[in-house]
C-alpha positions as CSV (number, residue, x, y, z in Angstrom):
1,X,21.6,-58.7,-0.3
2,X,22.0,-58.0,3.5
3,X,24.7,-55.4,2.7
4,X,22.4,-53.7,0.0
5,X,19.7,-53.3,2.6
6,X,21.9,-51.8,5.2
7,X,23.2,-49.3,2.8
8,X,19.6,-48.3,1.8
9,X,18.6,-48.0,5.5
10,X,21.7,-45.9,6.2
11,X,20.7,-43.7,3.3
12,X,17.2,-43.3,4.5
13,X,18.3,-42.3,8.0
14,X,20.9,-39.7,6.6
15,X,17.9,-38.2,4.6
16,X,15.6,-38.1,7.5
17,X,18.3,-36.6,9.6
18,X,18.8,-33.9,7.0
19,X,15.1,-33.3,6.6
20,X,14.7,-33.0,10.4
21,X,17.0,-29.9,10.5
22,X,15.6,-27.9,7.7
23,X,12.4,-26.6,6.6
24,X,11.2,-25.4,3.0
25,X,9.7,-22.4,1.6
26,X,8.1,-23.2,-1.9
27,X,5.8,-20.9,-3.8
28,X,4.2,-19.8,-6.9
29,X,4.6,-16.2,-8.4
30,X,1.7,-16.0,-10.7
31,X,2.2,-13.3,-13.4
32,X,6.0,-12.9,-13.0
33,X,8.6,-13.3,-15.7
34,X,11.3,-15.9,-15.2
35,X,14.4,-14.5,-13.4
36,X,12.4,-12.1,-11.2
37,X,14.2,-11.7,-7.8
38,X,12.4,-12.4,-4.6
39,X,14.2,-11.1,-1.4
40,X,13.8,-12.7,1.7
41,X,14.0,-10.4,4.6
42,X,14.4,-11.1,8.6
43,X,13.6,-8.3,11.2
44,X,16.4,-8.4,13.8
45,X,16.0,-5.8,16.5
46,X,13.4,-3.9,14.5
47,X,16.0,-3.7,11.5
48,X,15.3,-5.7,8.2
49,X,18.0,-7.4,6.6
50,X,18.3,-9.5,3.5
51,X,19.0,-13.1,4.5
52,X,18.3,-14.8,0.9
53,X,17.6,-14.1,-2.8
54,X,15.4,-16.4,-4.8
55,X,14.6,-16.7,-8.5
56,X,11.4,-17.3,-10.1
57,X,11.6,-20.0,-12.9
58,X,8.5,-21.2,-14.6
59,X,6.3,-19.4,-12.2
60,X,7.6,-20.8,-9.1
61,X,10.4,-20.8,-6.4
62,X,11.7,-22.7,-3.7
63,X,14.5,-22.7,-0.8
64,X,15.4,-24.5,2.5
65,X,16.5,-23.2,5.7
66,X,18.0,-24.5,8.8
67,X,15.6,-25.1,11.7
68,X,16.1,-22.5,14.5
69,X,14.6,-21.9,17.9
70,X,14.6,-18.3,17.3
71,X,11.1,-16.6,17.1
72,X,11.2,-14.1,14.2
73,X,9.1,-12.4,11.7
74,X,10.2,-12.4,8.1
75,X,8.8,-11.2,4.8
76,X,9.2,-11.4,1.1
77,X,9.5,-8.7,-1.4
78,X,9.4,-9.1,-5.1
79,X,11.8,-7.0,-7.1
80,X,10.4,-3.6,-8.3
81,X,7.3,-3.9,-5.9
82,X,6.6,-2.0,-2.8
83,X,4.4,-4.5,-0.8
84,X,5.6,-7.0,1.6
85,X,4.3,-10.6,2.2
86,X,4.9,-11.1,6.0
87,X,5.3,-14.7,7.4
88,X,6.6,-16.3,10.6
89,X,9.1,-19.3,10.4
90,X,7.9,-22.0,12.8
91,X,10.3,-24.8,11.6
92,X,7.5,-26.1,9.4
93,X,7.3,-26.2,5.6
94,X,5.7,-23.2,4.0
95,X,4.0,-22.4,0.8
96,X,3.7,-19.0,-0.8
97,X,1.2,-17.7,-3.3
98,X,2.3,-14.4,-4.8
99,X,-0.1,-12.7,-7.2
100,X,1.4,-10.0,-9.5
101,X,-1.9,-8.2,-9.9
102,X,-2.6,-8.4,-6.1
103,X,0.4,-8.4,-4.0
104,X,-1.7,-7.4,-1.1
105,X,-3.7,-10.5,-1.4
106,X,-0.6,-12.7,-1.5
107,X,0.1,-14.9,1.4
108,X,2.1,-17.7,3.0
109,X,0.8,-20.8,4.7
110,X,2.3,-23.5,6.9
111,X,2.5,-23.3,10.7
112,X,-0.2,-22.0,13.3
113,X,1.1,-18.5,13.3
114,X,0.9,-18.1,9.4
115,X,-2.5,-19.5,9.5
116,X,-3.8,-17.1,12.2
117,X,-2.0,-14.2,10.4
118,X,-3.7,-15.0,7.1
119,X,-6.9,-15.1,8.8
120,X,-6.5,-11.8,10.5
121,X,-5.4,-10.1,7.3
122,X,-8.3,-11.4,5.5
123,X,-10.7,-10.0,8.1
124,X,-8.8,-6.5,8.3
125,X,-9.1,-6.3,4.6
126,X,-13.0,-6.9,5.1
127,X,-13.1,-4.2,7.5
128,X,-11.2,-1.9,5.2
129,X,-13.7,-2.6,2.4
130,X,-16.6,-1.7,4.6
131,X,-14.9,1.4,5.5
132,X,-14.3,2.4,1.8
133,X,-17.9,1.9,1.2
134,X,-19.0,3.9,4.1
135,X,-16.7,6.8,3.1
136,X,-18.1,6.8,-0.6
137,X,-21.7,6.9,0.9
138,X,-20.6,9.6,3.3
139,X,-19.1,11.7,0.1
140,X,-22.4,11.3,-1.5
141,X,-24.5,12.4,1.4
142,X,-22.3,15.4,1.9
143,X,-22.6,16.3,-1.7
144,X,-26.3,16.2,-1.5
145,X,-26.5,17.9,1.8
146,X,-28.3,15.0,3.4
147,X,-27.8,15.6,7.0
148,X,-29.9,12.5,8.1
149,X,-27.8,10.4,6.1
150,X,-24.6,11.9,7.4
151,X,-25.4,11.5,11.0
152,X,-26.4,7.8,10.4
153,X,-23.3,7.0,8.5
154,X,-21.1,8.7,11.1
155,X,-22.8,6.4,13.7
156,X,-22.2,3.4,11.6
157,X,-18.6,4.4,11.3
158,X,-18.1,4.6,15.0
159,X,-19.8,1.2,15.3
160,X,-17.4,-0.2,12.6
161,X,-14.2,1.1,14.5
162,X,-15.5,-0.3,17.9
163,X,-16.2,-3.7,15.9
164,X,-12.8,-3.7,14.6
165,X,-11.0,-2.7,17.7
166,X,-12.8,-5.5,19.5
167,X,-11.8,-8.1,16.7
168,X,-8.1,-7.1,17.3
169,X,-8.3,-7.5,21.0
170,X,-9.8,-10.7,20.8
171,X,-7.4,-12.0,18.3
172,X,-4.5,-10.9,20.5
173,X,-6.1,-12.6,23.4
174,X,-6.7,-15.9,21.4
175,X,-3.1,-15.8,19.9
176,X,-1.0,-15.1,23.1
177,X,1.7,-17.5,22.1
178,X,2.4,-15.7,19.0
179,X,5.0,-12.9,18.0
180,X,2.2,-11.2,15.9
181,X,-0.2,-10.8,18.7
182,X,2.9,-8.7,20.5
183,X,3.2,-6.7,17.4
184,X,-0.4,-6.1,17.1
185,X,-0.8,-4.8,20.6
186,X,2.2,-2.5,20.1
187,X,0.5,-1.0,16.9
188,X,-2.8,-0.7,18.8
189,X,-1.2,1.2,21.6
190,X,0.7,3.5,19.2
191,X,-2.6,4.3,17.3
192,X,-4.3,4.9,20.9
193,X,-6.6,2.0,20.1
194,X,-6.1,0.6,23.5
195,X,-4.8,2.0,26.8
196,X,-1.6,1.3,28.6
197,X,-3.7,-0.8,31.2
198,X,-5.3,-3.0,28.7
199,X,-1.7,-3.4,26.8
200,X,-0.3,-4.3,30.2
201,X,-3.0,-7.0,31.1
202,X,-2.2,-8.6,27.5
203,X,1.5,-8.7,28.4
204,X,0.7,-10.4,31.6
205,X,-1.0,-13.3,29.8
206,X,1.7,-14.2,27.3
207,X,3.3,-17.3,26.8
208,X,6.7,-17.6,28.5
209,X,8.6,-17.7,25.3
210,X,6.9,-14.7,23.7
211,X,7.1,-12.9,27.0
212,X,10.9,-13.2,26.9
213,X,11.4,-11.7,23.4
214,X,13.2,-8.3,23.1
215,X,10.0,-7.0,21.1
216,X,7.9,-7.7,24.3
217,X,10.6,-6.1,26.5
218,X,10.4,-2.9,24.1
219,X,6.7,-3.0,24.4
220,X,6.9,-3.3,28.4
221,X,9.0,-0.1,28.3
222,X,6.5,1.9,26.0
223,X,3.6,0.8,28.5
224,X,5.6,1.8,31.5
225,X,6.2,5.1,29.9
226,X,2.6,5.5,28.8
227,X,1.4,5.0,32.3
228,X,3.4,7.9,33.4
229,X,1.2,10.1,31.3
230,X,-2.1,8.3,31.9
231,X,-5.4,10.0,33.2
232,X,-4.9,10.0,37.0
233,X,-1.0,10.2,37.0
234,X,1.0,13.0,38.0
235,X,2.3,14.8,34.8
236,X,5.9,14.1,34.5
237,X,7.8,17.3,35.1
238,X,9.9,18.6,32.2
239,X,11.8,21.8,31.1
240,X,12.9,23.2,27.8
241,X,14.1,26.3,26.1
242,X,11.6,29.0,25.2
243,X,11.7,30.9,21.8
244,X,13.9,33.4,23.5
245,X,16.1,30.8,24.8
246,X,15.5,30.8,28.5
247,X,14.5,27.6,30.2
248,X,10.9,27.1,31.2
249,X,9.6,24.2,33.5
250,X,6.0,22.8,33.5
251,X,5.7,23.6,37.1
252,X,6.3,27.4,36.3
253,X,3.5,27.3,33.6
254,X,0.9,25.5,35.8
255,X,-2.4,27.3,36.2
256,X,-5.7,26.3,38.0
257,X,-6.0,24.1,34.9
258,X,-3.0,23.6,32.2
259,X,-3.2,22.2,28.8
260,X,0.1,20.8,27.6
261,X,-0.2,21.0,23.8
262,X,2.1,19.0,21.6
263,X,2.3,20.5,17.9
264,X,4.7,21.7,15.2
265,X,4.6,24.3,12.7
266,X,4.7,21.8,10.0
267,X,1.9,19.8,11.2
268,X,-1.2,20.9,9.1
269,X,-3.8,19.4,11.6
270,X,-2.1,21.1,14.5
271,X,-2.4,24.5,12.6
272,X,-5.9,23.7,11.7
273,X,-6.7,23.1,15.4
274,X,-4.9,26.2,16.7
275,X,-7.6,28.7,16.3
276,X,-10.1,26.4,18.5
277,X,-7.3,26.3,21.2
278,X,-6.8,30.1,20.9
279,X,-10.4,30.7,21.4
280,X,-10.7,28.6,24.5
281,X,-7.6,30.3,26.0
282,X,-9.0,33.7,25.4
283,X,-12.2,32.8,27.0
284,X,-10.9,31.0,30.0
285,X,-7.3,32.3,30.7
286,X,-8.5,35.0,33.0
287,X,-10.3,32.3,35.0
288,X,-7.3,30.1,35.6
289,X,-6.5,28.3,32.4
290,X,-2.7,28.1,31.2
291,X,-1.3,26.5,28.1
292,X,2.2,25.4,27.4
293,X,2.9,24.2,23.9
294,X,5.6,21.8,23.1
295,X,7.0,22.0,19.6
296,X,8.3,19.2,17.7
297,X,10.0,21.4,15.0
298,X,13.6,20.5,14.0
299,X,16.6,22.5,14.8
300,X,16.7,24.0,11.3
301,X,13.0,25.0,11.8
302,X,13.3,27.4,14.7
303,X,12.5,30.5,12.6
304,X,9.3,28.6,11.2
305,X,8.3,27.7,15.0
306,X,8.7,31.4,16.1
307,X,6.8,32.6,13.0
308,X,3.8,30.1,13.5
309,X,3.4,31.2,17.1
310,X,2.9,34.7,16.0
311,X,0.8,33.9,12.9
312,X,-1.6,31.8,14.8
313,X,-1.8,34.1,17.8
314,X,-0.7,31.6,20.3
315,X,-0.2,34.1,23.2
316,X,0.9,31.6,25.8
317,X,3.9,29.6,27.0
318,X,6.0,27.8,24.5
319,X,9.1,25.5,24.7
320,X,10.9,23.2,22.2
321,X,14.0,21.2,22.2
322,X,14.0,21.4,18.3
323,X,14.5,17.7,17.9
324,X,11.7,16.6,15.8
325,X,10.4,13.2,17.0
326,X,13.3,12.5,19.2
327,X,12.0,15.2,21.6
328,X,12.6,13.8,25.1
329,X,9.3,15.6,26.4
330,X,7.3,13.8,23.6
331,X,8.8,10.4,24.4
332,X,8.3,10.9,28.1
333,X,4.6,11.4,27.4
334,X,4.5,8.6,24.8
335,X,3.5,11.1,22.1
336,X,3.4,9.2,18.7
337,X,1.3,11.6,16.7
338,X,0.2,15.3,16.8
339,X,-1.7,17.1,17.7
340,X,-1.7,15.7,21.1
341,X,-3.1,17.3,24.5
342,X,-3.0,16.7,28.1
343,X,-5.3,18.6,30.6
344,X,-3.9,18.8,34.0
345,X,-5.8,20.1,37.4
346,X,-3.9,22.7,39.7
347,X,-1.8,19.9,41.2
348,X,-0.5,18.7,37.8
349,X,-2.5,15.5,37.8
350,X,-3.5,14.4,34.2
351,X,-7.5,14.7,34.1
352,X,-8.0,14.2,30.5
353,X,-6.4,13.7,27.4
354,X,-6.5,14.5,23.4
355,X,-9.5,17.0,23.8
356,X,-10.2,18.7,20.4
357,X,-12.6,21.1,19.0
358,X,-15.8,21.4,20.5
359,X,-15.0,18.5,23.0
360,X,-12.0,20.7,24.6
361,X,-14.2,23.8,24.8
362,X,-16.9,21.7,26.5
363,X,-14.6,20.2,29.1
364,X,-12.8,23.6,29.9
365,X,-16.3,25.2,30.2
366,X,-17.5,22.6,32.7
367,X,-14.4,23.3,34.7
368,X,-14.1,27.0,34.5
369,X,-17.4,28.3,32.8
370,X,-19.2,29.3,35.8
371,X,-16.5,30.8,37.8
């Protein structure tokens, strides 16, 4: 009897030891046929790679994985679907719920990060529904030419954007020990929803483990680069080829006030904005306004770049490395979308950014209109 008891205790200990080294991912896949494949991805140095393939049987699936101290973001992708179900392994058992008719509502629970991410995703979906409703009301008001309603809806939209931005920032502050918070701040900085200074303040308050991650180091580099081209900073010097093949520097193009204009011949919003920029230039060039446009066209698009300059009557300085989004000037100025503009004073200090339409003309008029 004692021998049997000893064997049972040993087996229990072995089982517990085994369980302590693994965690489980179990889930239901509603509406999917047996045999459907579910691919498990891990994102390593910004590159996703498949680490496992699961199979749906009787509407469910399961797998176990070794515990690890690594902090990663993973996601599931069901065969023949485009949406991804994001999750954060935390060495705790997890449960996935996947809906065939609503992949975007699918989720994974288990662990603090996954619970926080699920709450965040639900709130963002709520914001998106409110935006969609507002857009429908705006279209109706525009069709009815109801200017009062249009103005009201625009004010509500601005308030909604502010509310969403504040929610995101508060979430990041309250979850500073999570990888997702770093990803969120990085996205917000890219979308210009926060300033480099705000992102830097967030980084300073990260938990040590999260602060040491490669993704955080990448974000720090982006922040440092963004600060180089922030308002109040001296605009980074650059030089690049002109359409005729000569080299032109920013310093050579400086006027009393100078606009650095990032654009491309393929960029429809840029081409739509060009007439406004031309109008401002024609009004104020003789009073000291210069413009140097930096094109993000490709090497194969040089002829299109030159033709677009002529077609849009952009009679000012132009340069391009013809390197698309790999343009070193755009990288230096942390330009992630175009059109993008930087307004410099006579000393090359950035005094404003991303002015368009009436805002651009009003700003230049305030500086040069009475001179």
